[in-house]
C-alpha positions as CSV (number, residue, x, y, z in Angstrom):
1,M,48.2,-19.0,-76.4
2,S,44.8,-17.5,-77.3
3,K,43.5,-14.1,-76.2
4,L,41.4,-15.6,-73.5
5,E,44.4,-17.4,-72.0
6,E,46.3,-14.2,-72.0
7,H,43.7,-12.5,-69.9
8,G,43.6,-15.2,-67.3
9,Y,40.9,-17.5,-68.5
10,S,41.1,-21.1,-69.6
11,R,40.7,-22.2,-73.1
12,H,37.0,-23.0,-72.4
13,G,36.4,-19.3,-71.7
14,W,33.8,-19.6,-68.9
15,L,36.1,-20.7,-66.1
16,S,39.0,-18.6,-64.9
17,R,42.3,-20.2,-64.3
18,G,42.6,-19.5,-60.6
19,S,40.6,-21.0,-57.9
20,A,38.7,-17.8,-57.4
21,G,36.5,-18.5,-60.4
22,L,35.8,-22.0,-59.2
23,H,35.2,-20.8,-55.6
24,Y,32.7,-18.2,-56.9
25,R,30.8,-20.8,-58.9
26,L,30.7,-23.3,-56.1
27,G,29.3,-20.5,-53.8
28,V,26.6,-19.7,-56.3
29,A,25.8,-23.5,-56.6
30,S,25.6,-23.7,-52.8
31,R,23.3,-20.8,-52.6
32,A,21.1,-22.2,-55.3
33,L,20.9,-25.5,-53.5
34,A,20.2,-23.7,-50.2
35,S,17.4,-21.7,-51.9
36,I,15.8,-24.7,-53.5
37,V,16.2,-27.4,-50.8
38,G,16.5,-25.3,-47.7
39,G,13.8,-22.9,-48.7
40,Y,11.4,-25.8,-49.4
41,A,12.2,-27.4,-46.1
42,L,11.8,-24.2,-44.2
43,S,8.5,-23.4,-45.8
44,A,7.2,-26.9,-45.2
45,L,8.2,-26.7,-41.5
46,A,6.5,-23.3,-41.3
47,A,3.3,-24.6,-42.9
48,T,3.2,-27.6,-40.6
49,V,3.9,-25.6,-37.4
50,T,1.4,-22.9,-38.4
51,A,-1.3,-25.5,-39.1
52,I,-0.7,-27.2,-35.8
53,Y,-0.5,-24.2,-33.5
54,L,-3.0,-21.8,-35.1
55,P,-6.1,-21.6,-33.0
56,A,-8.7,-22.2,-35.8
57,S,-10.5,-25.1,-37.3
58,R,-8.3,-27.7,-39.0
59,A,-9.2,-26.7,-42.5
60,E,-8.6,-23.0,-41.8
61,A,-5.3,-23.7,-40.1
62,A,-4.1,-25.9,-42.9
63,V,-5.0,-23.3,-45.6
64,T,-3.4,-20.5,-43.6
65,G,-0.2,-22.5,-43.1
66,M,0.0,-23.3,-46.8
67,L,-0.5,-19.7,-47.8
68,A,2.1,-18.6,-45.3
69,S,4.5,-21.2,-46.7
70,F,4.6,-19.3,-50.0
71,V,5.7,-16.1,-48.2
72,V,8.3,-18.0,-46.2
73,Y,9.7,-19.6,-49.3
74,I,10.1,-16.3,-51.1
75,C,11.7,-14.7,-48.1
76,A,14.1,-17.7,-47.8
77,V,15.2,-17.3,-51.4
78,L,15.7,-13.6,-51.0
79,W,17.7,-14.2,-47.8
80,V,19.9,-16.8,-49.5
81,F,21.0,-14.5,-52.3
82,A,21.2,-11.4,-50.0
83,A,23.6,-13.0,-47.5
84,R,27.2,-12.1,-47.6
85,S,28.4,-15.7,-48.0
86,A,27.0,-19.1,-48.7
87,A,27.7,-20.2,-45.1
88,R,25.7,-17.4,-43.7
89,A,22.9,-18.2,-46.2
90,W,22.8,-21.8,-44.9
91,A,23.0,-20.6,-41.3
92,G,20.1,-18.2,-41.9
93,L,18.0,-21.1,-43.1
94,L,19.1,-23.6,-40.4
95,A,18.5,-21.4,-37.4
96,P,14.7,-20.8,-38.0
97,G,14.4,-24.3,-39.3
98,A,15.8,-25.7,-36.1
99,L,13.4,-23.6,-34.1
100,L,10.4,-24.7,-36.2
101,G,11.6,-28.3,-36.0
102,A,11.9,-28.1,-32.2
103,G,8.4,-26.8,-32.0
104,L,7.2,-29.6,-34.2
105,L,9.0,-32.2,-32.1
106,W,7.8,-30.7,-28.9
107,H,4.2,-31.0,-30.2
108,F,4.6,-34.7,-31.0
109,Y,6.3,-35.6,-27.8
110,A,3.9,-33.6,-25.7
111,R,0.9,-35.4,-27.4
112,A,2.6,-38.8,-27.0
113,G,3.1,-38.3,-23.2
114,A,-0.5,-37.1,-22.7
């Protein structure tokens, strides 16, 4: 038995023996996925909704939406790694994403009916 194995680590040295080490690493992987994929989706939705509902010319609304999306993406990444758990991080991205998605769907259904 090596010194690492005596202290509770596997022979690989980077993964602890118990499920706590694996659980921690999966939580970090989930947060990374949430920040990359969820943050991108949230910022894209925010840019789209801003460009649609902003009372300005199309070009100004599109540029403002794109600039706002950078701020939304950074805030999403900060939120994901500041949340207490990976589940709260995902929920914190899904809630505003659902609201923005509902606003986007409402816009398209309202225009289709008119």
